[in-house]
C-alpha positions, 0 to 999 in steps of 0.5 A: 349333695347331689340332687338329679333332676329326674322324674320317681319311678322314671327309667332316668330315676331307676338307672341313677339307683340300680346297685346304690343303697338308699333310704327306703332300703337302709334297714337292710343294712342296719338295723334301729340298734346300731346291729348290722342288719342279718340282710346286709349281705344279701342286700349287698349281692343285690346292690351289686347285681343291679349295678352290673346290670345298669337297672333295677332287678326287680321293681318294688310292689306297691302296697295299698298304702304306698298307692295311697300315699302317691295318690294324696302326695300332690294335696299332702305337700299343698296343706304343708305349704299352706299351712307352713307358708312355705313352697315345696320344691319337687326332687327326684333322687339325691345322691351324696357327693360321691354318689354312693348311696340316695334317697327321693325325698317328697320334696325340700324346703328353702336351702336346708331342705 
C-alpha cells in the first residue's frame, strides 16, 4: 500500500487518479453479486482515455449529499476521535503497491487503518 500525501480534489490528486479504477467507481467493474458490471467496458475505455490524457476526462458532479458530507467531514472526524479516543490521520490518496488501483479514505486510525 502506498499513501500519497496530496490534498483530495487538488490537481495532484486528480493526476494520481487518472486512469486508475477507484473504490468509488468499483460498481462499474463488478456488481454486488460478483458478476461483471454492464458498465465495465465503458469504464475501461474512460480509464484508458484518462490515462492517455494524464488527467480525468470530467469531474464528478457533486450531489447535495456529497456537498453536505464534505462540509461536515471535519466535525464527523472530530466526533469519531472523541467517541473512540483515537486520532485520525488525514489521507489524500492510497494505491496498491503496483499503483493499479486506488481509493481516497477519509482518514486512517493507528497502523492498521
